[in-house]
FIBADO-845789 format. One record per atom (N, C-alpha, C, O): residue in one letter; x, y, z negated. Coordinates in steps of 0.001 Angstrom, whole numbers, padded with zeros to 6 digits, always signed. Layout:
# FIBADO-845789
AXYZ
...
//
This chain:
# FIBADO-845789
M+000985-001200-000101
M+000309-000228+000260
M+000793+001128+000045
M+001250+001404-001064
S+000750+002030+000984
S+001041+003341+001427
S+001064+004467-000337
S+000105+004233-001073
S+001728+005158-000668
S+001637+006098-002157
S+000821+006815-001565
S-000033+006921-002446
R+000587+007175-001034
R-000006+008686-000381
R-001630+007627+000267
R-002648+008234+000599
E-001567+006411+000314
E-003179+006077+000657
E-003765+006547-000556
E-003257+006955-001601
V-005316+006353-000070
V-006302+007194-001179
V-006680+005477-001710
V-006629+004375-001165
V-007008+005912-002851
V-007609+004692-003830
V-009143+005218-004534
V-009447+006315-005003
A-009916+003995-004397
A-011104+004487-005109
A-011621+003926-006626
A-012712+004441-006382
L-011707+003670-007208
L-011394+003203-008682
L-012735+003377-009432
L-013221+004490-009630
S-013377+002088-009888
S-014742+002345-010453
S-014054+002018-012329
S-013513+000973-012692
V-014258+002998-013023
V-013651+002961-014451
V-015283+003035-015079
V-015908+004083-014910
G-016019+001719-015904
G-016503+001707-016731
G-018183+002506-016021
G-019137+002956-016655
G-017981+002416-014603
G-019326+002834-014096
G-019255+004280-013714
G-020247+004996-013583
V-018048+004650-013550
V-017465+005777-013327
V-016295+006155-012342
V-015125+005921-012644
R-016736+006880-010883
R-016259+006830-009958
R-014851+007895-009651
R-015143+009066-009409
F-013527+007569-009654
F-012606+008166-009203
F-011886+007999-007827
F-011840+006865-007350
V-011228+009212-007044
V-010606+009153-006280
V-009302+009830-006230
V-009332+011059-006293
T-008407+009372-006151
T-006609+009726-006262
T-006017+008807-005228
T-006568+007950-004538
R-005046+009105-005274
R-003812+008893-004655
R-003198+007554-005231
R-003386+007369-006434
A-002251+006275-004292
A-001868+005500-005028
A-000380+005941-005867
A+000208+005558-006878
S-000199+006841-004939
S+001268+007923-005527
S+001269+008298-007023
S+002292+008351-007707
T-000441+008646-007626
T-000766+009376-008725
T-000543+007683-009476
T+000518+007541-010085
L-001272+006752-009443
L-001566+005562-010407
L-000271+005517-010767
L-000033+005479-011974
R+001366+005510-009361
R+002558+004610-009873
R+002996+005932-010553
R+004211+005749-010628
R+002750+007188-011112
R+003647+007818-011319
R+004463+007521-012556
R+005239+008376-012984
F+004347+006531-013058
F+005006+005800-014243
F+004911+004410-013987
F+004015+003620-014285
P+006570+004145-013059
P+006391+002464-012175
P+006026+001688-013776
P+004875+001255-013743
E+006618+001455-014941
E+006351+000260-015263
E+005386+000516-016582
E+005684+000183-017729
S+003990+001274-016118
S+002761+001340-016373
S+001939-000162-015765
S+002268-000911-014845
R+000703-000213-016749
R-000013-001500-016256
R-000583-000625-015147
R-000264-001116-014064
L-001406+000640-014985
L-001804+001361-013923
L-001258+001183-012497
L-001836+001044-011419
A+000121+001235-012859
A+001110+001379-011416
A+000908-000365-011037
A+000548-000711-009912
R+001149-001204-011964
R+001115-003045-011857
R-000307-003055-011080
R-000229-003693-010030
M-001594-002503-011338
M-002608-002781-010870
M-002715-002591-009638
M-003610-003294-009169
L-002140-001876-008799
L-002413-002043-007601
L-001588-002940-006396
L-001832-003119-005203
S-000471-003425-007312
S-000122-005020-006429
S-000537-006506-007010
S-000329-007604-006494
E-001109-006224-008097
E-001349-007380-009038
E-003265-007772-008954
E-004001-008597-009496
D-003429-006740-008040
D-004802-006663-008271
D-005790-006776-009723
D-006929-007235-009812
D-005344-006473-010278
D-005841-006341-012004
D-006314-004859-012340
D-005747-003805-012626
E-007891-005372-012134
E-008975-004471-012070
E-009731-004491-013771
E-010916-004530-014103
E-008655-004452-014472
E-009279-004404-016519
E-009053-002918-016648
E-008020-002297-016899
F-010415-002462-016386
F-010251-001221-016727
F-010989-000797-018304
F-011667-001619-018921
Q-010788+000282-018697
Q-011626+000549-019878
Q-012861+001757-019318
Q-013721+001899-018449
D-012150+002580-020681
D-013945+004086-020868
D-013733+004841-019657
D-012618+005187-019267
G-014655+005052-019158
G-014607+006005-017715
G-014857+007566-018377
G-014601+008576-017721
A-015208+007597-019290
A-014507+009179-019735
A-013651+009376-019931
A-013084+010278-019315
L-012954+008592-021003
L-011440+008667-020969
L-010812+008824-020189
L-009967+009715-020270
F-010880+008353-019516
F-010219+007443-018036
F-009825+009289-017285
F-008636+009533-017078
A-010694+010207-017013
A-010828+011415-016890
A-009214+011719-017582
A-008217+011928-016891
Y-009229+011693-018810
Y-007931+012760-019175
Y-006681+011837-018547
Y-005624+012257-018074
I-007198+010239-018709
I-005688+009906-018023
I-005427+010257-017016
I-004245+010603-016993
L-006037+010401-015852
L-006002+010710-014451
L-005168+012203-014340
L-004134+012457-013721
D-006024+013080-015180
D-005235+014065-015106
D-004079+014265-016040
D-003389+015168-015567
F-003612+013857-017062
F-002251+013521-017337
F-001273+013330-015920
F-000384+013942-015329
L-002205+011822-015775
L-001068+011851-014530
L-000703+012736-013758
L+000495+012866-013507
R-001609+013513-013226
R-001751+014200-012083
R-000617+015817-012549
R+000096+016110-011589
T-000471+016510-013445
T-000281+017266-014072
T+001382+017167-015267
T+002238+018033-015452
L+001267+015725-015863
L+002277+015381-017196
L+001756+016520-018242
L+002663+016971-018940
Q+000069+017231-018548
Q-000322+017809-019352
Q-001156+017097-019674
Q-001694+016248-018962
V-001504+017468-021382
V-003047+017358-022167
V-003392+018645-021961
V-002898+019755-022155
S-004584+018087-021420
S-005311+019560-021982
S-006671+018831-022125
S-007172+018076-021292
L-007267+019249-023529
L-008625+018637-024189
L-009247+019793-024372
L-008537+020767-024621
P-010472+019938-024306
P-011628+020699-024682
P-011495+020595-025883
P-010933+019621-026384
A-012105+021816-026746
A-012081+022490-028113
A-012956+021412-028910
A-012560+021091-030031
D-013872+020959-028507
D-014902+019884-029125
D-014643+018432-029070
D-015421+017536-029399
F-012978+018280-028430
F-012863+016976-028127
F-012361+016081-029595
F-011483+016465-030368
S-013061+014983-029709
S-012589+014398-030660
S-012323+013014-031191
S-012563+012355-032202
D-011702+012882-030008
D-011718+011329-029775
D-010108+010998-029471
D-009780+009968-028882
V-009155+011974-029933
V-007954+011498-029363
V-006988+010516-029773
V-005894+010332-029240
E-007647+009668-031123
E-007126+008683-031244
E-007842+007623-030293
E-007263+006737-029663
R-008967+007835-030305
R-009313+006371-028911
R-008322+007111-027839
R-007207+006590-027801
L-008494+008136-027030
L-007458+008952-026056
L-006218+007055-025833
L-006193+006058-025112
R-005348+007730-027175
R-004070+007444-027136
R-004531+005933-026972
R-004392+005407-025868
R-005035+005268-027953
R-005699+003641-027453
R-005661+003532-025851
R-004930+002727-025272
E-006485+004386-025222
E-006495+003695-024043
E-004960+004176-023230
E-004574+003702-022162
A-004427+004953-023832
A-002844+005156-022804
A-002004+004052-023744
A-001035+004733-024079
E-001864+003040-024218
E-001635+002554-024887
E-001916+001178-024280
E-000989+000377-024156
F-003097+000889-023917
F-003088+000106-022934
F-002845+000262-021406
F-002428-000572-020603
Y-003051+000973-021304
Y-002536+001450-019810
Y-000798+001336-019838
Y-000106+001295-018821
Q-000409+001306-020892
Q+001207+000951-020977
Q+001550+002798-020678
Q+002492+003123-019956
L+000836+003626-021202
L+001454+005464-020689
L+002203+005628-021924
L+001720+006585-022529
Q+003351+005015-022678
Q+004057+005250-023490
Q+004510+006807-023625
Q+004980+007124-024717
P+004405+007915-022511
P+005166+009336-023015
P+003510+010226-022820
P+003512+011439-022610
L+002145+009408-022928
L+001271+010197-022942
L+000489+009596-024391
L-000492+010210-024811
A+000946+008475-025053
A+000635+007770-026172
A+001570+009066-027234
A+001042+009806-028064
E+003075+009012-026862
E+003609+009756-027411
E+003119+011132-027870
E+003458+011496-028996
L+002180+012123-026942
L+002086+012987-027014
L+001039+012938-027789
L+000993+013727-028733
L-000117+011939-027556
L-001212+011971-028484
L-000890+011311-030038
L-001553+011041-031040
G+000035+011253-029760
G+000092+010923-031584
G+000529+012095-032648
G+000514+012114-033879
Q+000998+013243-031487
Q+001588+014653-032337
Q+000055+015328-032163
Q-000242+016234-031385
E-000914+014569-033189
E-002214+014684-033224
E-002563+016531-033622
E-003300+017350-033072
H-001790+016610-034622
H-001603+018027-035460
H-001211+019249-034121
H-001282+020451-034374
L-000927+018898-033143
L-000730+019714-032448
L-001869+020247-031536
L-002109+021237-030845
L-002525+018907-031947
L-003656+018603-030480
L-005149+019722-031228
L-005978+020383-030603
K-005005+019556-032611
K-006797+019984-033154
K-006631+021552-032798
K-005710+022347-032610
P-008246+021545-032816
P-008200+023195-032913
P-007977+024066-033738
P-008229+023726-034894
R-007591+025093-033595
R-007144+025692-035225
R-008107+027269-034799
R-008101+027819-033698
P-008917+027747-036114
P-009766+029077-035874
P-008796+030269-035371
P-007672+030620-035729
E-009517+030651-034587
E-008586+032472-033989
E-009910+033181-034669
E-011113+032918-034646
I-009130+034177-035267
I-010004+035534-036671
I-010197+036349-035294
I-009465+036138-034327
L-011138+037204-035284
L-011731+038547-034810
L-012191+039492-035513
L-013324+039210-035901
E-011806+040581-035893
E-012349+041304-037263
E-012880+043005-036359
E-012045+043876-036117
L-013780+043091-036141
L-014353+044663-035887
L-014198+045562-036855
L-014234+044945-037920
R-014057+046604-037024
R-014467+047953-038185
R-014920+049036-037172
R-014509+049514-036115
F-016016+049194-038053
F-016584+050453-037471
F-017256+051564-038422
F-018015+051220-039327
F-016984+052734-038208
F-016800+053811-038910
F-017878+054656-038220
F-017672+055296-037189
L-018802+054614-038739
L-019545+056075-038460
L-019512+057684-039181
L-019564+057792-040407
R-019424+058845-038321
R-019128+060013-039082
R-019748+061007-038495
R-019078+061706-037735
E-020734+061223-038634
E-021709+062348-038105
E-021970+061978-036372
E-022733+061020-036247
T-021528+062501-035176
T-021806+062360-034156
T-020427+061727-033450
T-020276+061703-032229
Q-019213+061097-034632
Q-018609+059909-033951
Q-018647+059134-033927
Q-019482+058972-034816
A-018239+057452-033343
A-017833+056460-034021
A-016689+056255-033976
A-016007+057036-033314
F-015970+054994-034743
F-014694+054929-034749
F-014656+053418-034437
F-015684+052912-034887
F-013897+052539-033864
F-013703+051087-033596
F-012128+050428-033982
F-011212+051186-033666
R-011898+049714-034332
R-010650+048911-034503
R-011063+047622-034463
R-012074+047203-035027
I-010239+046921-033751
I-010213+045241-033568
I-008943+044847-033967
I-007837+045298-033669
F-009361+043715-034863
F-008194+043034-035585
F-007797+041765-034344
F-008688+041997-033527
G-007304+041051-033989
G-006988+039689-033402
G-005858+038963-033957
G-004730+039392-034201
S-006354+037749-034123
S-004539+036958-034857
S-004089+036329-033475
S-003132+035554-033477
C-004647+036589-032473
C-004393+036115-031117
C-004021+036887-030007
C-004872+036823-029120
S-003050+037598-029733
S-002458+038795-029069
S-002884+039004-027940
S-003350+040070-027540
S-002738+037831-027225
S-003367+037477-025782
S-005028+037707-025938
S-005302+038280-024884
T-006089+037585-026581
T-007380+038049-026960
T-007748+039301-026977
T-008770+039790-026495
V-006535+040027-027781
V-006491+041441-027693
V-006206+042287-026385
V-006866+043156-025815
E-005163+041797-026163
E-004956+042495-025011
E-005936+041999-023564
E-005579+042593-022547
R-007039+041058-023376
R-008015+040607-022582
R-009124+042260-023485
R-009650+043205-022896
L-009101+042068-024464
L-010255+043234-024615
L-009714+044413-024253
L-010463+045164-023628
A-008457+044835-024506
A-008146+045865-023885
A-008446+046217-022259
A-009093+047148-021778
E-007921+045411-021780
E-008302+045538-019802
E-009415+045439-020038
E-009898+046365-019387
Q-010597+044712-020771
Q-012283+045427-020521
Q-012684+046226-021205
Q-013869+046560-021200
I-011706+046785-022044
I-012619+048345-022453
I-012111+049448-022235
I-010964+049767-022547
T-013103+050289-021549
T-012064+051616-021206
T-013269+052878-022003
T-014480+052923-022220
V-012233+053647-022201
V-012429+054877-022938
V-012569+056199-021846
V-011568+056658-021295
F-013649+056627-021661
F-013723+057869-020652
F-013715+059401-021669
F-014015+059601-022846
T-013333+060094-020820
T-013322+061970-021513
T-013906+062747-021311
T-013782+062795-020087
A-014688+063692-021625
A-014760+064322-020692
A-015190+066297-021696
A-015638+066470-022830
Q-014967+066892-021099
Q-015455+068679-022292
Q-016895+069242-020929
Q-016939+069410-019711
R-017868+069350-022121
R-018977+070308-021539
R-019140+071299-022513
R-018521+071567-023542
W-020312+071878-021840
W-021040+072873-022576
W-022185+072866-023251
W-022207+072738-024476
S-023316+073010-022478
S-024485+072983-022523
S-025203+071732-021643
S-026422+071638-021787
S-024569+070802-020777
S-025058+069794-019539
S-024999+068918-020881
S-024226+069180-021802
P-025859+067900-020886
P-026306+066758-021465
P-025996+065337-020768
P-026089+064195-021218
F-025525+065902-019286
F-025752+064483-018402
F-024314+064529-018087
F-023904+065632-017726
P-023250+063329-018162
P-022030+063483-017910
P-021375+063177-016440
P-020186+063027-016158
S-022709+063126-015464
S-022274+062767-014283
S-022239+064279-013942
S-021695+064541-012870
Q-022782+065448-014751
Q-021982+066759-014151
Q-020802+066792-014624
Q-020235+067426-013735
Q-019935+066539-015472
Q-018678+066867-015737
Q-017472+065488-015097
Q-017826+064315-015210
P-016514+065735-014652
P-016075+064590-014142
P-015157+063922-015372
P-014670+064690-016201
L-014912+062385-015487
L-014823+061708-016523
L-012923+061028-016684
L-012307+060336-015873
I-012714+061274-017286
I-011211+060677-017276
I-011133+060004-018245
I-011622+060209-019356
P-010162+058677-017682
P-009958+057629-018345
P-009064+057526-019427
P-007938+057368-018955
L-009043+057537-020343
L-007852+057591-021513
L-007164+056037-022092
L-007609+054976-022530
P-006056+056531-021846
P-004960+054854-022291
P-005330+054590-023586
P-005762+055344-024457
S-005005+052936-023590
S-005816+052316-024917
S-005238+052579-026224
S-004221+053145-025823
E-005150+052588-027260
E-004143+053080-028529
E-004068+051424-028806
E-004991+050610-028840
R-002591+051226-028996
R-002257+049639-029804
R-001099+050042-030428
R+000045+050277-030040
P-001985+050080-032084
P-000826+050040-032718
P+000179+048984-033100
P+001282+049134-033626
S-000504+047764-032682
S+000348+046637-032774
S-000612+045637-031499
S-001769+045835-031130
H+000413+044491-031015
H+000015+043584-030134
H-001619+043126-030724
H-002575+042885-029987
H-001628+043083-032384
H-003026+042595-032346
H-004194+043315-032800
H-005147+042869-033440
D-003924+044869-032247
D-004687+045597-032923
D-005177+046795-031311
D-004605+046793-030221
L-006203+047546-031677
L-006860+048010-030538
L-007459+049154-031306
L-008113+048998-032337
I-007199+050311-030745
I-008175+051232-031599
I-008768+052213-030531
I-008034+052624-029633
F-010109+052606-030611
F-011052+053390-029690
F-011825+054513-030549
F-011780+054981-031687
Q-012458+054656-029527
Q-013749+055704-030703
Q-014970+056383-029373
Q-014780+056136-028182
C-015783+056958-029703
C-016657+057387-028897
C-017593+058555-029066
C-016952+059243-029861
G-018796+059262-028797
G-019565+060009-029527
G-018560+061360-029369
G-017391+061325-028985
T-019410+062690-029811
T-018878+064207-029495
T-018332+064911-030308
T-019046+064951-031311
E-016994+065794-030490
E-016755+066190-031106
E-016561+068000-030830
E-016300+068451-029715
R-016694+068623-031718
R-016419+070194-030955
R-015137+070669-031239
R-014383+070592-032210
A-015069+071438-029574
A-013742+071976-029689
A-013623+073502-029530
A-014562+074174-029957
A-012625+074091-028991
A-013234+075674-029312
A-013966+076480-028839
A-013658+076508-027647
G-014727+077143-029004
G-015644+077878-029249
G-017293+076985-029099
G-017892+076705-030137
D-017732+076708-028089
D-018789+076353-027837
D-018758+074655-027073
D-019708+073873-027066
Q-017574+074450-026559
Q-017229+073564-025827
Q-017072+072178-026801
Q-016492+071938-027860
L-017735+071566-026055
L-017871+069523-026170
L-016772+068742-026047
L-016549+068913-024849
V-015921+068004-026428
V-015862+067022-025986
V-016116+065623-026403
V-015895+065180-027530
A-016573+065001-025449
A-017229+063522-025046
A-016709+062657-025083
A-015625+062970-024591
R-016672+061725-025320
R-016017+060260-025141
R-017091+058986-024918
R-017817+058591-025831
Y-017085+058401-023567
Y-017532+057459-023534
Y-017141+056406-023264
Y-016186+056325-022490
V-017833+055047-023890
V-017204+053536-023889
V-017409+052654-022672
V-018452+052035-022881
S-017034+052400-021808
S-017296+050977-021242
S-016520+049880-021151
S-015300+049789-021013
I-017546+048870-021263
I-016787+047073-021553
I-017255+046808-020261
I-018352+047033-019750
K-016078+046210-019750
K-016455+045316-018612
K-017459+043978-019198
K-017788+043777-020367
P-017813+043162-017978
P-018364+043452-016671
P-019509+044442-016696
P-020214+044699-015721
D-019629+044972-017898
D-021028+045806-017888
D-020628+047168-017529
D-019630+047691-018024
T-021509+047850-016539
T-021128+048869-015827
T-021334+050436-016539
T-021080+051486-015948
R-021873+050329-018002
R-022258+051425-018452
R-021166+052151-018897
R-020054+051634-019006
K-021401+053328-019167
K-020914+054483-019968
K-021404+054656-021288
K-022060+055696-021333
L-021363+054111-022306
L-022150+054512-023322
L-021563+055421-024778
L-020572+055004-025377
I-022260+056614-025214
I-021570+057688-026049
I-021944+057257-027031
I-021084+057464-027888
N-023014+056605-027537
N-023919+056187-029111
N-023064+054963-029519
N-022949+053851-029004
G-022508+055523-030601
G-021596+054063-031652
G-022503+052935-031819
G-021974+051842-032023
V-023879+053007-031766
V-024655+051754-032297
V-024688+051096-030712
V-024473+049897-030887
N-024777+051224-029961
N-025114+050868-029001
N-023604+050212-028361
N-023536+049149-027744
V-022464+051099-028664
V-021412+050414-028126
V-020934+049188-029509
V-020002+048386-029563
L-021670+049403-030164
L-021327+048613-031799
L-022006+047188-031029
L-021266+046232-030800
G-023675+047145-030610
G-024113+046084-029981
G-023589+045440-028989
G-023605+044209-028985
L-023004+046200-027922
L-022325+045792-026314
L-020612+044871-027046
L-019915+044157-026325
L-020445+045019-027833
L-019386+044452-028467
L-019500+043539-028761
L-018764+042631-028375
V-020680+043346-029747
V-020930+042081-030570
V-021024+041197-029564
V-020472+040098-029591
D-021764+041646-028568
D-022321+040587-027601
D-021500+040241-026204
D-021540+039522-025205
T-020668+041352-026909
T-019074+040333-025697
T-018199+039083-026396
T-017659+038127-025840
F-018257+039444-027832
F-017545+038421-028795
F-018611+037280-028816
F-018268+036134-028527
L-019572+037501-029067
L-020380+036100-028719
L-020197+035378-027449
L-019716+034245-027429
K-020606+036068-026279
K-020237+035736-024969
K-018796+034990-024639
K-018695+034220-023684
D-017696+035294-025520
D-016730+034773-025246
D-016146+033578-026304
D-014970+033238-026438
G-017266+033080-026969
G-017023+031797-027733
G-017306+031968-029196
G-017684+031122-030006
F-016990+033505-029399
F-016468+033613-031194
F-017872+034101-031494
F-018708+034759-030875
R-017781+033325-033092
R-019392+033502-033765
R-019216+034186-034904
R-018093+034129-035405
L-020376+035071-035649
L-020114+035858-036461
L-020106+035254-037835
L-020836+034264-037893
V-019592+035507-038785
V-018822+034539-040254
V-019355+035620-041219
V-020074+035283-042159
S-019082+036670-041049
S-019050+037835-042017
S-019795+038585-041927
S-020544+038333-040983
T-020104+039704-042575
T-020537+041392-042792
T-020237+041639-043818
T-020602+041037-044829
R-019587+042479-043768
R-019472+043457-045582
R-019252+045341-045379
R-019081+045964-044331
T-019301+045627-046163
T-018783+047168-046414
T-017724+047359-046773
T-017674+047303-048002
V-016512+047632-046179
V-015454+048035-046959
V-015412+049129-047734
V-014609+049234-048661
S-016485+050261-047344
S-016325+051906-047840
S-017776+052134-047826
S-018237+052459-046732
S-018546+052039-048756
S-019757+052541-048627
S-019995+054279-048374
S-020984+054912-048005
E-018854+054622-048688
E-018874+056514-048950
E-018488+056707-047603
E-019226+057599-047183
E-017524+056249-046471
E-017249+056414-045360
E-018119+055931-044306
E-018167+056307-043135
K-019067+054689-045130
K-019638+054313-043861
K-019125+053014-043213
K-019885+052465-042415
V-017685+052346-043513
V-016767+051707-043372
V-017465+050529-042537
V-017467+050056-043674
E-018123+049478-041603
E-018452+048463-042135
E-016993+047275-041025
E-016109+047418-040182
C-017587+046327-041760
C-016303+045142-040909
C-017171+043989-040912
C-017924+043594-041801
Y-016890+043419-039533
Y-017578+041935-038683
Y-016785+041477-038554
Y-015868+042122-038046
S-016545+040040-038910
S-015575+039068-039088
S-016290+037972-037754
S-017469+037618-037754
F-015380+037620-036806
F-015510+036352-036264
F-014472+035670-035861
F-013347+036104-035614
E-015023+034140-035771
E-014214+033116-035838
E-014413+031890-034234
E-015590+031629-033982
R-013627+031405-033532
R-013983+030549-032684
R-012548+029638-032717
R-011498+029902-033303
L-012866+028554-031934
L-012459+027307-032760
L-011018+027649-031112
L-011530+028343-030234
Q-010007+027361-030903
Q-009058+027616-030095
Q-008067+026470-030000
Q-007134+026415-030801
R-008219+025613-029119
R-007132+024355-028838
R-006027+024698-028290
R-006090+025653-027515
P-004861+024124-028486
P-003592+024819-027740
P-003788+024566-026070
P-004388+023575-025653
A-003234+025537-025220
A-003753+025293-023524
A-003042+024192-023499
A-003997+023415-023514
G-002383+023702-023480
G-001607+022266-023271
G-000339+021803-023669
G+000600+022598-023714
L-000179+020504-023991
L+000932+019596-024254
L+001234+019257-023272
L+000358+019089-022423
A+002510+019025-022980
A+002930+018261-021696
A+004435+017388-022413
A+004945+017260-023526
T+004680+016978-021145
T+006076+016039-021259
T+007094+016879-019892
T+006905+017546-018875
N+008269+016284-020730
N+009329+016300-019197
N+009792+015353-018913
N+010954+015237-018524
T+008896+014364-019057
T+009660+013410-018170
T+009970+012998-017759
T+009131+012099-017814
I+010939+012509-016892
I+011628+012713-015500
I+011565+011598-014622
I+012090+010549-014995
I+010962+011663-013427
I+010939+010436-012405
I+011878+010568-011492
I+012202+011735-011268
S+012411+009763-010904
S+013389+009518-009730
S+013003+010341-008922
S+011876+010008-008557
P+013348+011298-008410
P+012695+012012-006725
P+013154+011027-005562
P+012750+011213-004414
S+014058+009911-005903
S+014295+009239-004725
S+013604+008248-004581
S+014071+007422-003797
D+012635+008001-005053
D+011748+006500-004992
D+010734+006846-006094
D+010970+006577-007272
E+009543+007476-005672
E+008291+007602-006951
E+008282+006414-007722
E+008495+006217-008919
R+007939+005533-006617
R+007044+003975-006954
R+008326+003099-007866
R+008059+002390-008836
V+009383+003259-007469
V+010460+002713-008632
V+011252+003613-009254
V+012130+003048-009906
G+011278+004503-009296
G+011881+005923-010065
G+011795+005808-012067
G+011058+005494-013001
Q+012813+006199-011807
Q+013496+005579-013262
Q+012792+007044-014405
Q+012768+008243-014131
I+012288+006332-015700
I+011919+007349-016564
I+013138+007620-017424
I+013835+006623-017609
F+013526+008673-017954
F+014518+008784-018586
F+013835+009230-020241
F+012972+009993-020675
N+014800+008256-020779
N+014558+008269-022524
N+014128+009251-022873
N+013336+008976-023774
K+014168+010692-022651
K+013931+011404-023685
K+012347+011971-023668
K+011709+011830-022625
I+012047+012278-024223
I+010647+012805-024472
I+010267+014165-025035
I+010199+014071-026260
E+009964+015523-024562
E+009703+016346-025545
E+008630+016687-024898
E+008308+016753-023712
A+007677+017084-026830
A+006686+017662-026301
A+006660+019390-026661
A+007180+019993-027600
F+005861+019874-025548
F+006153+021487-026277
F+004937+022070-026528
F+003981+021634-025886
F+004729+023079-027424
F+003384+023823-027620
F+003305+025156-026835
F+004209+025975-027003
I+002176+025458-025899
I+001935+026566-025662
I+001458+027199-026590
I+000237+027088-026696
A+001915+027774-027249
A+001368+028615-028124
A+000412+029885-027524
A+000504+030294-026367
C-000590+030466-028613
C-001290+031515-027868
C-001026+033088-027934
C-001698+033856-027245
//
């Protein structure tokens, strides 16, 4: 059978289509021998999808709610995929961990102030890309469309923080400085702090966070704190097992197996 030949497999009633070269990725495995020995003793169809994904990518990427790591490890041992079994043996790296997002909301007269803290800096970075503050100076006109709106750069005290505000404040004379907030993919530009708060909470919930607590940090200054949490599984766990490029069907697997954790 050619290594480029397409192979159709039925595993536990689930049909898979792949190349022979993928099944031969580890020549000493039972899967590789199945092609030549006509061995069709497969196991769990649902778990085989993760087996096949590992053969294609040399990475283990599991959903956040995946709870069958031990069963998947036994499947890997059944197919004699030792590199995969060793990766799955590092279950502490595969377990979901909580990601925390804290939102502080401070309302003062016609202004609202927001501070977002995230335990994962990449999440805060994405929020900084989604949230844009526009400013305009105006006199008596209540309509932002009559004044040019100028986007302001994000305020990032650290990689884990984002600060912004909306509302109006009085400048020199009768002039007002107005700040509007837009949160992608929503196209509205909001000036009311309560409306911005509602859109922020909705954005967090759509991103998989859940509200775990609310509290008043300072009753005198009306500072409210909202805490959110979601389970975040590591982006990937990979092996650097090397297969001889000269002949994938009989390629040698070097001894060193090294797992690395892709941090948030």
